[in-house]
C-alpha positions in Angstrom: -26.5 -5.2 -13.0 -24.8 -6.7 -15.9 -24.3 -10.5 -15.4 -21.7 -11.3 -18.1 -18.2 -12.3 -17.0 -15.3 -9.6 -17.0 -12.5 -10.7 -19.3 -9.4 -10.2 -17.0 -5.6 -10.4 -18.1 -2.8 -10.4 -15.5 0.3 -8.6 -16.4 3.3 -9.8 -14.0 3.6 -13.6 -13.0 5.7 -13.0 -10.0 4.8 -13.5 -6.3 1.7 -11.2 -6.5 0.8 -11.8 -10.0 0.4 -15.4 -9.3 -2.0 -14.6 -6.3 -4.1 -12.2 -8.6 -4.2 -15.1 -11.1 -5.3 -17.7 -8.7 -7.9 -15.4 -7.3 -9.1 -14.3 -10.6 -9.2 -17.8 -11.9 -11.6 -18.8 -9.1 -14.0 -16.1 -9.4 -17.5 -16.1 -10.8 -17.6 -12.6 -12.1 -14.5 -12.9 -14.4 -12.8 -14.8 -17.0 -9.1 -15.0 -16.9 -8.0 -14.7 -20.5 -4.2 -14.8 -20.1 -1.1 -13.8 -18.4 1.9 -11.9 -19.7 5.5 -11.8 -18.0 8.8 -10.8 -19.5 9.9 -14.4 -18.3 8.2 -16.5 -20.7 8.8 -19.8 -18.7 7.3 -18.1 -15.5 4.3 -17.0 -17.3 3.7 -20.2 -19.0 4.1 -22.1 -15.5 1.5 -19.7 -13.9 -0.9 -20.1 -16.9 -0.9 -23.8 -16.8 -1.6 -23.6 -13.0 -4.8 -21.5 -13.5 -5.8 -23.1 -16.8 -5.2 -19.9 -19.0 -2.8 -18.7 -21.9 0.5 -17.0 -21.5 0.4 -14.3 -24.0 2.6 -11.6 -25.4 1.5 -8.2 -24.0 -0.4 -6.9 -27.2 -2.4 -10.0 -27.6 -3.1 -10.0 -23.8 -4.3 -6.2 -24.0 -6.3 -6.9 -27.1 -8.1 -9.9 -25.3 -9.0 -8.4 -22.1 -11.5 -5.8 -20.9 -9.7 -5.2 -17.8 -6.0 -5.8 -16.6 -4.4 -6.3 -13.2 -0.8 -5.1 -13.3 1.4 -6.7 -10.7 4.9 -6.0 -12.2 7.8 -4.3 -10.7 7.1 -0.6 -9.6 9.4 1.0 -12.3 7.3 -0.5 -15.0 3.8 0.7 -13.6 3.5 3.8 -15.5 4.4 2.3 -19.0 2.0 -0.6 -18.7 -0.8 1.2 -17.0 -0.8 3.9 -19.7 -0.7 1.4 -22.4 -3.7 -0.4 -20.9 -5.6 2.9 -20.3 -4.7 4.2 -23.9 -6.2 0.8 -25.3 -9.5 1.5 -23.4 -9.1 -1.2 -20.6 -9.8 -0.8 -16.9 -6.8 -1.4 -14.6 -6.1 -2.6 -11.1 -2.7 -1.4 -10.6 -0.4 -2.6 -7.6 1.0 0.0 -5.5 3.0 2.4 -5.8 0.8 3.9 -8.5 3.9 5.2 -10.5 7.5 6.1 -9.7 6.9 9.9 -10.0 3.9 12.2 -9.1 4.0 13.6 -12.6 3.5 9.9 -14.0 0.7 9.5 -11.5 -1.0 12.6 -12.8 -1.0 11.5 -16.3 -2.4 7.9 -15.5 -5.2 9.8 -13.5 -5.8 12.0 -16.7 -5.9 8.9 -19.2 -8.4 7.1 -16.9 -10.6 10.3 -16.5 -10.5 11.1 -20.2 -11.5 7.6 -21.1 -14.0 7.0 -18.1 -12.1 4.0 -17.1 -11.5 2.4 -13.7 -8.2 3.0 -12.4 -7.7 1.2 -9.1 -4.7 1.0 -6.9 -3.8 -2.0 -5.1 -3.4 -0.8 -1.5 -4.4 -4.0 -0.2 -5.0 -3.3 3.6 -7.8 -0.8 2.6 -10.0 -3.9 1.9 -9.1 -5.6 5.3 -11.8 -6.2 7.9 -9.3 -4.6 10.6 -9.1 -1.2 8.5 -13.0 -1.4 8.2 -13.3 -1.7 11.8 -11.0 1.2 12.8 -12.5 3.5 10.3 -15.9 2.7 11.7 -15.0 3.2 15.3 -12.3 5.9 15.3 -13.0 9.5 15.2 -10.7 12.1 14.3 -7.2 10.7 15.4 -4.9 13.0 17.3 -1.9 10.5 17.3 -1.1 7.3 15.2 1.6 5.0 15.8 2.2 2.4 13.0 4.7 -0.5 13.1 5.2 -2.8 10.2 8.4 -5.0 10.3 9.2 -8.4 8.8 12.2 -10.8 8.0 14.3 -10.1 5.0 13.2 -11.4 1.7 14.8 -10.5 -1.6 11.5 -10.0 -3.0 10.6 -6.4 -3.1 14.0 -5.1 -2.8 13.9 -3.4 -6.2 12.3 -0.2 -4.1 13.2 1.0 -0.7 11.3 -0.2 2.5 9.2 3.0 2.0 7.6 1.9 -1.2 7.7 -1.9 0.0 6.0 -1.7 3.2 5.7 1.7 4.9 3.5 3.1 1.9 0.8 0.4 3.3 0.5 2.4 6.8 1.2 5.9 5.0 -2.1 5.1 2.8 -4.0 4.0 5.9 -3.0 7.1 8.0 -3.8 9.4 5.1 -7.3 7.9 4.7 -8.0 7.9 8.5 -6.7 11.7 9.2 -7.9 13.2 5.8 -5.9 16.2 6.3 -2.8 17.7 4.2 0.7 16.8 5.3 2.4 19.9 6.9 5.9 18.4 7.6 7.6 15.1 7.5 10.9 14.1 9.7 12.4 10.7 8.5 15.5 8.6 9.1 16.5 5.4 7.8 19.3 3.2 6.3 20.1 0.5 3.9 21.2 -2.7 5.6 20.9 -5.8 3.7 20.0 -4.2 0.1 20.8 -1.2 -2.0 18.0 0.6 -0.8 16.6 1.7 2.7 15.7 -1.3 4.8 14.5 0.4 7.9 12.7 3.7 8.0 10.9 5.8 10.8 8.9 8.9 9.8 7.1 11.4 12.1 4.4 13.1 10.0 2.6 16.2 11.1 -1.0 17.1 9.7 -2.3 20.6 9.0 -5.1 19.6 11.5 -2.5 19.0 14.4 -2.5 15.0 14.1 0.9 13.5 14.3 1.7 10.0 13.1 5.1 8.1 13.8 5.5 5.2 11.4 8.3 2.6 11.5 9.0 0.0 8.8 11.6 -2.8 8.7 12.3 -5.6 6.4 15.3 -7.0 8.3 13.5 -7.9 11.5 13.4 -11.4 13.1 9.8 -11.4 13.2 6.6 -10.3 11.6 4.6 -7.5 13.2 2.0 -5.2 12.0 0.4 -3.0 14.7 -1.2 0.4 15.1 -2.2 2.5 18.0 -4.4 5.6 17.7 -5.4 8.3 20.2 -8.6 10.4 19.7 -11.0 12.6 21.8 -13.3 9.6 21.7 -10.7 7.0 23.1 -7.7 4.9 22.5 -7.5 1.9 19.9 -4.9 -0.8 19.4 -5.0 -3.0 16.5 -2.8 -6.0 15.7 -3.3 -6.8 11.9 -1.5 -10.1 12.3 -3.6 -11.5 15.0 -6.5 -9.8 13.6 -7.6 -8.2 17.1 -8.7 -4.9 18.0 -9.1 -3.3 21.5 -10.7 0.1 22.2 -11.1 2.1 25.4 -14.0 4.8 25.3 -17.3 5.7 26.8 -19.6 4.6 24.2 -19.3 0.8 23.9 -18.0 -2.2 25.7 -17.7 -3.5 29.1 -17.4 -1.0 31.9 -13.8 -0.7 33.4 -13.7 -1.1 37.3 -12.8 2.1 38.6 -12.5 3.5 35.1 -14.4 6.8 35.6 -17.2 5.8 33.1 -14.7 4.3 30.4 -15.5 1.0 28.6 -13.3 -1.4 26.8 -14.3 -3.3 23.5 -12.3 -6.3 22.4 -13.1 -7.7 18.9 -11.5 -10.3 16.6 -11.9 -11.5 13.1 -11.7 -14.7 11.4 -9.6 -15.1 8.2 -10.6 -12.3 6.0 -9.8 -12.6 2.2 -8.5 -8.8 1.4 -7.5 -9.8 -2.0 -11.0 -11.2 -2.9 -12.5 -8.1 -1.5 -10.2 -6.1 -3.9 -11.2 -7.9 -6.8 -14.9 -7.6 -6.0 -14.4 -3.9 -5.5 -12.8 -4.0 -8.8 -15.3 -5.6 -10.7 -18.2 -3.7 -9.1 -16.7 -0.5 -10.1 -16.5 -1.8 -13.7 -19.8 -3.5 -14.1 -22.0 -1.9 -11.2 -20.8 1.7 -11.3 -19.5 1.5 -7.5 -17.2 4.3 -6.4 -13.5 3.4 -6.7 -12.4 2.8 -2.9 -8.7 3.3 -3.6 -8.6 5.5 -6.9 -5.7 7.3 -8.4 -6.0 10.4 -6.4 -5.6 8.0 -3.1 -2.9 6.4 -4.9 -1.1 9.8 -5.6 -1.4 10.9 -1.9 0.3 7.8 -0.8 3.1 8.2 -3.3 3.5 11.9 -2.5 3.8 11.1 1.3 6.4 8.1 0.4 8.4 10.6 -1.7 8.3 13.2 1.3 9.7 10.6 3.5 12.4 9.5 1.2 13.5 13.2 0.8 13.5 13.9 4.6 15.5 10.6 5.1 18.0 11.7 2.6 18.2 15.1 4.1 18.6 13.6 7.5 21.6 11.2 6.1 23.4 14.1 4.5 23.3 15.9 7.7 24.6 13.1 9.6 27.3 12.6 7.2 28.1 16.4 7.1 28.3 16.1 10.9 30.4 13.2 10.9 32.9 14.8 8.5 32.9 17.8 10.3 33.9 15.8 13.6 36.8 14.1 11.7 37.9 17.6 10.5 38.0 19.0 13.9 39.5 15.9 15.4 42.1 16.1 12.8 42.8 19.7 13.4 42.8 19.1 17.1 45.4 16.5 16.8 47.6 18.7 14.8 47.7 21.7 17.3 
């Protein structure tokens, strides 16, 4: 294993960019060579905090071996393409791009140059996801809820790409089957894009997932329930608790016909540190990329399918409302 430190640059000095910079600055495996942001004052502030340099984009790409891109979603493709074309490894925040065609081009660029392109679906690096994946067999039904109070940050995209895409990625990883249909509803409440969304996703293997996301709630809640032939599982991602009822492990349930209950909890687990460690290991040690361009594309395709179904549902509701108005008007004129 090569021991030299990886030269890392951060593109984006906003909320997540700052967290990435703090994590990279404290890592023994990398050297943070600079930060770029269109807001030069913001870049300078974060650079001082982590004792590195604020650089323009060409200088940062030139100085780095690998780049972490934590910029607004609409800039992901252009920035990642520039980095990959320059021969730099990339850790790209979700979503991978704005369109599937852009995602495909990034995947080709990375493959042609034999570069690591890792997508920042952070929850895949959590202890809870590892526990779910290890214990749950093929799911028959999944119910996921991800709600949070309103914050202006993230409203450059809909709640689908802001929050729901996390659970879409988790569900896709757990089910591992093509999507056969999507039925979704949602609405903008506090921003120009959808702030609440619910999707029912059916897979080719028969599994069904119901996913709810909201960024206008009064509390934060991230939960998942899973049914499988092997048992039932409930996961609380906020409290870091898991409960499973099945036959293979845990304490016997009185009168439970042979079923057992297992309850687990975790201490604080730094998923961002695990994500960085995986990125470094893929570059330096040749480890497989856990969340690669193909996974990023699948999550984006699912998010687009949800958005399209939501738009169709809204159009149907609006047409129905208009029809009712017309009928009411016609009836009133008789």
